[in-house]
N, C-alpha and C positions, 0 to 999 in steps of 0.2 A: 370444433372448438379446441380440442386438444392440440391440433396442428398449429392453430393460431397462437396459443399460449407458448408452445415450444419455439415458434418463430420469434416471439418477443424475448424469450429467455436467451435464445441464440444471439439476437441482436445486442442485448445487454452484456452477454458474455464477451462478445467481440469488443465492446467499449471498455470493459474491465481489463481485458488482456492488453489492449493497446495502451490504456492508461498506466498499467503496471510496467509495461516495457519502457514507456517514457519516464516514469518515476525512477526506475532503476538506472536509466541512462543519466538522469540528473544526479542520482546518488554517486555515480562514478565521478562526475564533474565536481560535486561537492567535496569529495575526498581530498581534493587539492587545497581546499580553503579551511579545513577543520584540523585542529590539533588532536582533539579527542574524538573517538569513533562514537561514543555513547553520549547522548544529550537528553538526560532524564526530564529536564524542563520542557524541551520541545515535545518529547513523547507525551508528557502529561497534558500539554496544551491541546494536542491532537485528540487524545483519548477523552478529554473532558467535553469535547464537542459531540461525542457519540453516546447515544442513550441505549443502544442495543448491545447486549453482551456478546452476541454472535459476531457482530461487526468489530467490536473491540478485540475479540480473539483473532480475527483475521488481521487486524492492524498489528497486533503483537507479533504475529508471524512475519508480516511485512517488515517490521522493525528488525527482527532477527536476521532476515535475509539481507537487509540494507547494511547492517553491521558487518556481516560476513563480506559483503562486496567492498566495504571501506577498509577492511583490515588486510 
């Protein structure tokens, strides 16, 4: 049972890693179209869809990294 659960976690981790890579690639492209690095309205729209504080904290870190990429 433990092995099965770990396999599922590994599978999901791979999806998360791939998705983050793609997201950051898009952030690089987005950089060419935006004047301002920070868009609080957009951040709020995303955070308002999330009901878990843990996931919100992860997204805050994603936003931080995205801003660094764009600057």
